[in-house]
C-alpha positions as CSV (number, residue, x, y, z in Angstrom):
1,M,-8.3,-14.1,16.0
2,K,-12.0,-14.8,16.4
3,P,-13.4,-16.3,13.0
4,L,-15.9,-14.3,11.0
5,R,-19.6,-15.2,11.3
6,N,-21.1,-17.4,8.6
7,D,-23.8,-14.9,8.0
8,C,-21.5,-11.8,7.8
9,F,-22.3,-11.2,4.2
10,A,-26.0,-11.6,4.4
11,L,-27.8,-8.4,2.8
12,P,-30.9,-6.8,4.6
13,P,-34.2,-7.9,3.2
14,G,-35.4,-6.2,0.0
15,V,-31.8,-5.0,-1.1
16,N,-31.2,-5.5,-4.7
17,W,-29.0,-2.9,-6.6
18,T,-26.3,-1.7,-4.0
19,P,-24.3,1.5,-5.1
20,V,-20.5,1.2,-4.9
21,D,-20.1,3.3,-1.9
22,E,-22.5,1.6,0.1
23,A,-21.3,-1.9,-0.9
24,L,-17.7,-0.8,0.0
25,E,-18.8,0.4,3.5
26,R,-20.9,-2.7,4.0
27,L,-18.2,-5.0,3.2
28,R,-15.6,-2.8,5.5
29,S,-17.9,-3.2,8.5
30,R,-18.2,-7.0,8.4
31,L,-14.5,-7.8,8.1
32,R,-11.8,-8.0,10.6
33,P,-8.3,-9.5,10.9
34,V,-8.3,-13.2,10.7
35,V,-4.4,-13.9,10.8
36,E,-2.3,-14.5,13.9
37,V,0.6,-12.2,15.1
38,E,4.2,-13.3,14.5
39,R,6.4,-11.8,17.4
40,A,9.9,-10.0,17.1
41,V,10.5,-10.5,13.3
42,P,13.9,-9.1,12.1
43,L,13.9,-5.9,10.0
44,A,15.4,-8.1,7.2
45,Q,12.0,-10.0,6.8
46,V,9.3,-7.4,7.3
47,N,9.3,-5.6,4.0
48,G,5.8,-5.6,2.9
49,R,4.5,-7.1,6.1
50,I,1.8,-5.4,8.5
51,L,2.4,-4.2,11.8
52,A,0.6,-5.7,14.7
53,S,1.5,-3.2,17.3
54,D,2.6,0.5,17.7
55,V,6.3,1.0,17.5
56,F,8.1,3.5,20.1
57,A,11.4,5.1,19.9
58,P,13.9,3.6,22.2
59,R,16.0,6.6,21.7
60,A,16.3,10.0,19.9
61,H,17.0,10.6,16.2
62,P,19.5,12.1,16.1
63,P,20.9,11.0,19.4
64,S,23.0,14.2,19.7
65,S,23.3,17.6,18.5
66,N,25.6,17.4,15.2
67,S,26.7,19.3,12.2
68,A,24.9,19.6,9.1
69,V,28.0,20.9,7.2
70,D,31.7,20.9,7.0
71,G,32.7,24.1,8.6
72,Y,33.9,25.6,11.9
73,A,31.9,25.7,15.3
74,F,31.8,28.5,17.8
75,A,29.3,29.8,20.2
76,G,26.9,32.3,18.7
77,P,25.4,34.2,17.7
78,L,27.6,36.2,15.4
79,T,26.7,40.0,15.2
80,Q,29.8,41.9,15.1
81,V,31.8,41.3,12.0
82,P,34.3,41.3,10.8
83,C,35.8,39.3,13.5
84,T,38.5,36.8,14.4
85,L,38.3,33.7,16.6
86,P,41.4,31.6,17.4
87,L,41.0,27.8,16.7
88,V,41.6,25.2,19.2
89,D,43.7,22.1,18.4
90,G,41.8,19.0,17.0
91,R,38.5,18.6,15.3
92,S,35.1,17.0,15.7
93,A,34.3,14.3,13.0
94,A,31.5,11.8,12.5
95,G,32.5,8.8,14.7
96,E,35.3,10.6,16.3
97,P,33.9,13.5,18.5
98,Y,36.0,16.1,20.2
99,T,35.9,15.2,23.9
100,G,37.1,18.5,25.4
101,Q,35.4,21.6,25.9
102,V,35.8,24.8,23.4
103,P,36.7,27.8,25.5
104,E,34.6,31.0,25.2
105,G,35.9,32.9,22.1
106,H,37.2,30.0,20.3
107,A,36.3,27.9,17.4
108,I,37.1,24.3,16.3
109,R,37.0,22.6,12.9
110,I,33.9,20.2,12.5
111,L,32.9,18.1,9.7
112,T,29.2,16.9,8.7
113,G,27.5,14.5,10.9
114,A,30.0,15.2,13.8
115,V,28.7,15.8,17.6
116,M,28.6,19.2,18.5
117,P,31.6,19.7,21.2
118,T,30.7,21.3,24.5
119,G,31.0,25.0,24.4
120,V,29.7,25.6,20.9
121,D,26.4,25.9,19.3
122,T,26.7,27.5,15.9
123,I,28.6,26.4,12.7
124,V,29.7,28.5,9.7
125,L,30.3,26.8,6.4
126,E,34.0,26.6,5.5
127,E,33.4,28.4,2.3
128,D,32.0,31.4,4.0
129,C,35.2,32.0,6.1
130,E,38.9,32.0,6.0
131,V,41.5,30.5,8.3
132,I,44.9,32.4,8.4
133,D,47.7,31.2,11.1
134,G,45.4,29.2,13.2
135,Q,42.7,32.1,13.3
136,L,39.2,31.9,11.9
137,H,38.1,34.9,10.0
138,L,34.5,35.6,9.8
139,N,32.7,38.4,7.7
140,G,29.1,37.4,7.8
141,T,26.5,37.4,10.7
142,L,24.9,34.1,11.9
143,K,22.0,33.4,14.3
144,V,22.5,30.9,17.1
145,G,22.2,27.2,16.0
146,A,23.1,27.9,12.2
147,N,24.0,24.7,10.4
148,R,23.3,22.5,13.6
149,R,20.9,19.5,13.8
150,Q,19.3,19.5,17.2
151,A,19.2,16.2,19.2
152,G,15.7,14.7,18.7
153,E,14.8,17.2,16.2
154,D,13.5,14.2,14.1
155,I,12.4,11.8,16.8
156,N,12.4,12.0,20.5
157,A,12.9,8.9,22.7
158,Q,9.6,7.3,23.3
159,D,7.9,9.0,20.4
160,R,5.3,6.4,18.5
161,I,7.0,6.2,15.2
162,L,4.9,3.8,13.5
163,T,1.3,2.7,14.2
164,A,-0.3,-0.8,14.2
165,A,-1.9,-1.9,10.9
166,S,0.8,-0.1,8.8
167,R,2.2,-2.0,5.9
168,L,5.8,-1.8,6.2
169,T,7.8,0.0,3.3
170,P,11.5,0.4,2.9
171,T,11.5,4.0,4.0
172,Q,9.7,2.8,7.2
173,I,12.1,0.2,7.6
174,S,14.7,3.1,7.6
175,V,13.0,4.8,10.3
176,L,13.0,1.8,12.7
177,A,16.5,1.1,12.0
178,S,17.5,4.7,12.6
179,V,16.4,4.4,16.2
180,G,17.8,0.9,16.8
181,V,14.6,-1.1,16.5
182,A,15.9,-4.5,15.5
183,S,12.6,-6.5,14.9
184,V,8.7,-5.7,15.3
185,D,5.7,-7.9,15.6
186,V,3.8,-8.5,12.4
187,F,0.7,-10.0,11.4
188,Q,1.4,-13.4,9.5
189,R,1.0,-13.1,6.0
190,L,-2.6,-13.6,4.6
191,R,-2.8,-16.8,2.7
192,V,-5.0,-16.1,-0.3
193,G,-6.3,-19.0,-2.7
194,I,-6.8,-18.6,-6.2
195,L,-9.4,-20.7,-8.1
196,S,-10.4,-20.8,-11.6
197,T,-13.6,-22.8,-12.7
198,G,-15.4,-23.7,-16.2
199,D,-15.2,-26.6,-18.8
200,E,-14.5,-23.9,-21.5
201,V,-11.5,-22.9,-19.4
202,K,-8.1,-24.4,-19.8
203,P,-4.7,-23.8,-18.0
204,V,-2.1,-22.2,-20.1
205,G,0.1,-24.8,-21.8
206,S,-2.9,-27.2,-22.3
207,S,-4.4,-28.4,-25.6
208,V,-7.4,-26.2,-26.7
209,T,-10.2,-26.6,-29.2
210,D,-12.0,-23.7,-30.7
211,W,-14.6,-23.7,-28.0
212,Q,-12.1,-23.6,-25.2
213,I,-10.3,-20.6,-24.0
214,Y,-6.9,-20.2,-21.8
215,D,-7.4,-19.3,-18.1
216,A,-6.4,-15.6,-17.9
217,N,-7.8,-14.9,-14.7
218,R,-5.8,-17.2,-12.3
219,P,-2.4,-15.9,-13.4
220,M,-3.6,-12.3,-13.2
221,L,-5.0,-12.7,-9.7
222,S,-1.9,-14.6,-8.5
223,A,0.4,-12.0,-9.8
224,L,-2.0,-9.5,-7.9
225,V,-2.0,-11.2,-4.8
226,T,1.8,-11.7,-4.8
227,Q,2.4,-8.1,-5.6
228,L,0.2,-7.0,-2.6
229,G,2.4,-9.0,-0.4
230,Y,0.2,-11.9,0.4
231,E,1.0,-15.6,0.2
232,L,-0.2,-17.1,-2.7
233,V,-2.1,-20.7,-2.5
234,D,-2.7,-21.8,-6.1
235,L,-5.8,-24.0,-6.0
236,G,-5.8,-24.6,-9.8
237,H,-8.7,-25.0,-12.4
238,V,-11.6,-27.1,-11.5
239,Q,-14.3,-28.2,-14.1
240,D,-18.1,-27.7,-13.6
241,R,-18.6,-30.9,-11.6
242,A,-20.2,-30.3,-8.1
243,E,-18.0,-33.0,-6.3
244,D,-14.7,-31.4,-7.8
245,V,-15.8,-28.0,-6.8
246,E,-16.7,-29.2,-3.3
247,A,-13.4,-31.1,-3.1
248,V,-11.2,-28.0,-3.9
249,L,-13.0,-25.7,-1.7
250,E,-12.6,-28.0,1.2
251,R,-8.8,-28.1,0.4
252,G,-8.8,-24.2,0.2
253,A,-10.7,-23.8,3.5
254,E,-8.0,-25.8,5.1
255,A,-5.0,-24.0,3.6
256,C,-6.4,-20.3,3.0
257,D,-7.5,-17.3,5.0
258,L,-9.3,-16.2,1.9
259,I,-10.4,-17.6,-1.3
260,L,-10.8,-15.7,-4.8
261,T,-12.6,-17.7,-7.3
262,S,-13.6,-16.7,-10.8
263,G,-16.6,-17.7,-12.8
264,G,-19.4,-20.3,-11.6
265,V,-21.1,-18.1,-9.2
266,S,-24.4,-17.1,-11.0
267,A,-27.7,-19.0,-11.1
268,G,-27.0,-21.4,-14.1
269,D,-27.1,-25.1,-14.5
270,E,-23.3,-25.4,-14.4
271,D,-22.6,-22.8,-11.9
272,H,-21.6,-25.3,-9.2
273,V,-19.5,-22.8,-7.2
274,S,-22.5,-20.9,-6.1
275,K,-24.6,-24.2,-5.8
276,T,-21.8,-25.7,-3.6
277,L,-21.4,-22.5,-1.5
278,K,-25.2,-22.6,-0.9
279,A,-25.2,-26.3,0.0
280,H,-22.3,-26.3,2.4
281,G,-21.9,-22.7,3.5
282,D,-23.4,-19.4,3.5
283,I,-23.6,-17.3,0.2
284,S,-24.9,-13.7,-0.6
285,N,-25.0,-12.3,-4.3
286,W,-24.5,-8.6,-4.0
287,R,-25.6,-7.1,-7.4
288,I,-23.4,-3.8,-7.2
289,A,-24.3,-0.9,-9.4
290,I,-20.9,-1.0,-11.1
291,K,-20.0,-1.5,-14.8
292,P,-18.0,-3.8,-15.5
293,G,-18.6,-6.4,-12.7
294,R,-22.1,-6.2,-11.4
295,P,-22.4,-9.6,-9.7
296,L,-20.1,-10.3,-6.6
297,A,-20.7,-13.3,-4.7
298,L,-19.4,-13.2,-1.0
299,A,-19.9,-16.5,1.1
300,M,-18.2,-18.2,4.1
301,F,-17.2,-21.9,3.5
302,R,-16.1,-24.0,6.5
303,G,-15.1,-20.7,8.2
304,T,-13.2,-19.2,5.3
305,P,-14.4,-16.1,3.4
306,V,-14.9,-16.5,-0.3
307,V,-15.2,-13.8,-3.0
308,G,-16.8,-15.1,-6.1
309,L,-15.4,-12.8,-9.0
310,P,-16.9,-12.3,-12.3
311,G,-15.4,-14.7,-15.0
312,N,-14.6,-11.9,-17.6
313,P,-11.0,-10.7,-17.2
314,V,-11.7,-7.2,-17.1
315,A,-14.5,-7.2,-14.6
316,A,-12.6,-9.8,-12.4
317,W,-9.8,-7.3,-12.4
318,V,-11.9,-4.3,-11.7
319,C,-13.7,-6.1,-8.7
320,A,-10.5,-7.5,-7.3
321,L,-9.0,-4.1,-7.1
322,R,-12.1,-2.1,-6.0
323,F,-13.2,-4.7,-3.4
324,G,-10.8,-7.4,-3.0
325,A,-7.7,-5.3,-2.3
326,P,-9.2,-3.3,0.6
327,A,-10.7,-6.5,1.8
328,M,-7.6,-8.2,1.9
329,A,-5.9,-5.5,3.5
330,L,-8.3,-5.4,6.4
331,L,-8.2,-9.3,6.7
332,A,-4.5,-9.4,6.8
333,G,-4.5,-6.7,9.8
334,G,-4.1,-3.6,7.9
335,E,-6.3,-0.6,7.4
336,W,-9.3,-0.6,5.0
337,F,-8.3,2.0,2.2
338,E,-10.1,4.1,-0.2
339,P,-7.5,4.5,-3.2
340,Q,-6.3,7.9,-4.1
341,G,-7.9,9.5,-7.2
342,Y,-6.9,12.6,-8.9
343,L,-8.9,14.9,-11.1
344,V,-7.3,15.0,-14.6
345,P,-8.7,16.6,-17.9
346,A,-10.3,13.9,-20.1
347,N,-9.1,13.3,-23.6
348,F,-12.2,11.5,-24.6
349,S,-15.9,11.8,-25.1
350,K,-18.4,9.9,-23.4
351,N,-22.3,10.1,-22.8
352,K,-22.8,8.1,-19.5
353,K,-26.2,6.9,-18.4
354,P,-27.4,7.1,-15.0
355,G,-27.7,4.1,-12.6
356,R,-24.1,2.5,-12.4
357,S,-20.7,3.7,-11.3
358,E,-18.4,2.8,-14.4
359,M,-14.8,1.9,-14.1
360,L,-12.9,2.7,-17.5
361,R,-9.4,1.4,-18.3
362,A,-7.2,4.5,-18.7
363,R,-3.8,6.1,-18.7
364,V,-2.4,9.4,-18.4
365,R,-0.5,11.2,-21.3
366,N,0.4,14.8,-21.7
367,G,-1.5,15.8,-18.8
368,Q,-4.8,14.3,-20.0
369,V,-6.6,11.0,-19.4
370,E,-7.2,8.6,-22.4
371,V,-9.5,5.5,-22.1
372,F,-9.3,2.3,-24.0
373,G,-11.1,2.2,-27.1
374,S,-13.5,-0.5,-26.2
375,E,-15.4,-1.2,-22.8
376,G,-15.9,-5.0,-23.5
377,S,-15.1,-7.1,-20.5
378,G,-13.2,-9.8,-22.3
379,R,-10.6,-7.2,-24.1
380,V,-7.7,-8.4,-22.0
381,T,-5.4,-6.1,-24.4
382,G,-7.0,-3.0,-22.6
383,L,-5.6,-4.4,-19.1
384,A,-2.1,-4.5,-20.5
385,W,-2.6,-1.0,-22.1
386,S,-4.2,0.7,-19.0
387,E,-2.3,2.4,-16.1
388,G,-5.3,3.0,-13.8
389,L,-8.9,3.4,-14.0
390,V,-11.2,6.4,-14.7
391,E,-14.0,6.1,-12.1
392,L,-17.4,7.7,-13.0
393,D,-20.3,7.7,-10.3
394,E,-23.9,6.7,-10.7
395,S,-25.1,10.0,-12.1
396,A,-25.7,10.8,-15.9
397,Q,-22.7,12.6,-17.1
398,Q,-21.7,14.2,-20.6
399,I,-18.0,13.9,-20.9
400,E,-16.0,16.0,-23.5
401,P,-12.3,16.6,-24.0
402,G,-11.1,18.7,-20.9
403,T,-13.9,17.8,-18.5
404,P,-12.1,16.9,-15.2
405,V,-12.6,13.1,-14.4
406,R,-11.3,11.0,-11.5
407,F,-8.2,8.9,-12.5
408,I,-7.0,6.2,-10.0
409,P,-3.5,5.0,-10.7
410,Y,-3.0,1.1,-10.2
411,G,-0.4,2.3,-7.4
412,S,-3.4,3.5,-5.4
413,F,-4.3,0.0,-4.8
414,G,-0.9,-1.0,-3.7
415,L,0.5,-2.1,-6.9
């Protein structure tokens, strides 16, 4: 894979505020896969991996016409009833097909999943008929092909069954296995580094004073990366010293395909992440018209993309989902995605001002969407409470109970 350009995140001259949709489109247009392809990986190891090439069926599914029910097979249609058909000796069962030919005007016992013997094409359910002294008695009409599965009705040989850039799921693996595909080409897992910064931030388990806080972002973002199916590289926590920040970014650039940082990317005296990226890489601060999470730093450091997230946990979470998740999917060889939202009646009131898109922590109860009581970016309890986000666009809005709003469940981001 060709590396990304050092200036790929640069904004055009004069751009200040960037609407969310425009920021997402710009980000999408500047990224491409950065991971290599891993060949012939067994199905047992590909859950959650991203396909590197299209997959074609080596054979049909089902490979032969077979019975959908337990019953009796004969040559249809059945129009003249009642009627009686003599039964041939033997039966056709799954894994034990009948190898002879059923004579015209005869029927044969057949079980669910069994291959259709030569000479028959229609099946009657056993509960819809009666067998007396080797004779099948039929009382209802049937069209040709009733209760039969046609060979290839699901998949024909050489059909394209999965396309490159698909993230493999258990159900897709079932499709591969059903036609005998034992291994596929997938992209190597994207290696995502997580780095927290700040003198006031301490790792969980450390001793703290009243002016220090525990690091909530690194465990949260690490869990996000793992759940999305990528390889986590824990870069730890670094204090606000330029030489320490540079050292850990150097280590991350060697070990990672992408680095997510939280905190230290503004223009303050102790924002050494942004200073280091400016001194030794290429950084662009995107001021996105979104609340929470307005500042988003996008940079290249030693050929590795760096996404600088806000330090407040809620803002970090929103930006990681809205911008980080689709960006990581594209870098990993997958498809850029727009999370699926649903219009749900609001169970809250809000007078929204124009100018910025807003993402509210939310959940659905009894067919209505409710939002967390506080919009503060430091309220981590709202993250645990929520099951998704309400997205309000940049326009002014007066929302009352019953107003349709766009609810995006966390599952739409791949969680």
